C-alpha positions as CSV (number, residue, x, y, z in Angstrom):
1,M,50.4,-32.0,-65.6
2,S,52.7,-29.0,-65.7
3,Q,52.9,-29.1,-61.9
4,Y,54.4,-32.6,-62.1
5,V,56.9,-31.5,-64.6
6,G,57.9,-28.6,-62.4
7,K,58.3,-30.9,-59.4
8,A,60.3,-33.3,-61.5
9,N,62.6,-30.6,-62.6
10,A,63.0,-29.4,-59.0
11,L,63.8,-32.9,-57.9
12,A,66.3,-33.4,-60.7
13,K,68.1,-30.2,-59.8
14,T,68.2,-31.2,-56.1
15,L,69.5,-34.6,-56.9
16,T,72.2,-33.2,-59.2
17,A,73.2,-30.7,-56.5
18,L,73.5,-33.5,-53.9
19,A,75.4,-35.9,-56.2
20,R,77.9,-33.4,-57.5
21,P,80.4,-33.5,-54.6
22,P,80.6,-37.3,-54.4
23,L,80.9,-37.6,-58.2
24,K,83.6,-35.0,-58.2
25,E,85.6,-37.0,-55.7
26,F,84.9,-40.2,-57.6
27,W,86.2,-38.8,-60.8
28,K,89.3,-37.4,-59.0
29,Y,90.3,-40.9,-57.9
30,A,89.0,-42.7,-61.1
31,K,91.4,-40.7,-63.3
32,V,94.3,-42.0,-61.3
33,E,93.2,-45.5,-60.3
34,L,91.4,-46.6,-63.5
35,S,93.9,-45.4,-66.0
36,P,95.7,-48.0,-68.1
37,P,99.3,-48.8,-67.0
38,L,102.1,-46.8,-68.6
39,P,105.2,-48.4,-70.1
40,G,107.2,-47.2,-67.1
41,D,104.9,-49.2,-64.9
42,F,105.8,-52.4,-66.7
43,L,109.5,-51.6,-66.2
44,K,108.9,-51.2,-62.4
45,L,107.0,-54.4,-62.4
46,Q,109.8,-56.3,-64.2
47,K,112.4,-54.9,-61.7
48,S,110.4,-55.9,-58.7
49,L,109.7,-59.3,-60.1
50,K,113.4,-59.9,-60.6
51,E,114.2,-58.8,-57.1
52,S,111.5,-61.0,-55.6
53,T,112.7,-64.1,-57.5
54,K,116.2,-63.3,-56.2
55,N,114.9,-63.0,-52.7
56,L,113.0,-66.3,-53.0
57,K,116.0,-68.1,-54.3
58,T,118.2,-66.8,-51.4
59,N,115.5,-67.7,-48.9
60,V,115.2,-71.2,-50.2
61,K,119.0,-71.6,-50.1
62,A,119.2,-70.1,-46.6
63,S,116.6,-72.5,-45.3
64,G,118.9,-75.4,-46.3
65,G,116.2,-77.4,-48.1
66,R,113.8,-77.1,-45.2
67,L,110.9,-77.6,-47.6
68,G,111.6,-81.4,-47.6
69,Q,112.0,-81.5,-43.8
70,V,108.5,-80.5,-42.7
71,T,107.2,-82.3,-39.6
72,V,103.9,-84.2,-39.7
73,R,102.4,-81.7,-37.4
74,E,103.3,-78.8,-39.7
75,A,102.1,-80.7,-42.7
76,W,98.8,-81.4,-41.0
77,L,98.4,-77.8,-40.1
78,N,99.1,-76.7,-43.7
79,V,96.5,-79.1,-44.9
80,L,93.9,-77.8,-42.4
81,V,94.6,-74.2,-43.4
82,T,94.3,-75.1,-47.1
83,V,91.0,-76.9,-46.5
84,E,89.7,-73.9,-44.6
85,I,90.6,-71.5,-47.4
86,V,89.0,-73.7,-50.0
87,S,85.9,-74.2,-47.8
88,W,85.5,-70.4,-47.5
89,F,85.8,-70.0,-51.2
90,Y,83.1,-72.5,-51.9
91,M,80.8,-71.1,-49.3
92,G,81.2,-67.7,-51.0
93,E,80.3,-69.3,-54.3
94,V,77.2,-70.9,-52.9
95,I,76.2,-67.6,-51.3
96,G,76.7,-65.8,-54.6
97,R,74.7,-68.4,-56.6
98,R,72.1,-68.7,-53.9
99,H,71.9,-72.4,-54.6
100,F,74.0,-75.4,-53.6
101,V,74.1,-76.8,-57.1
102,G,74.6,-74.8,-60.3
103,Y,73.3,-71.5,-61.5
104,K,69.7,-70.6,-62.4
105,V,69.8,-70.2,-66.2
């Protein structure tokens, strides 16, 4: 029995030695990426949001109300693209559930 304990200890030491570099790299990035946002981050977000809404308004004004002047061909292409995106979403849902209808509960 003691030989199994010795082998288990050796295996655990080997696994920790092998896992240490990847975990060190993971923690390095996790400290930066998984930290909660700082108050300064919210200020940057607010400024960028204001700039993007200004840009959106100027783009709509510059297009001269083009949103109401879409051709039938462009509208049909927009509908097809939307249907494709929704179809891919639902296919992903079915693959994730592994059933066509509902979840196994």
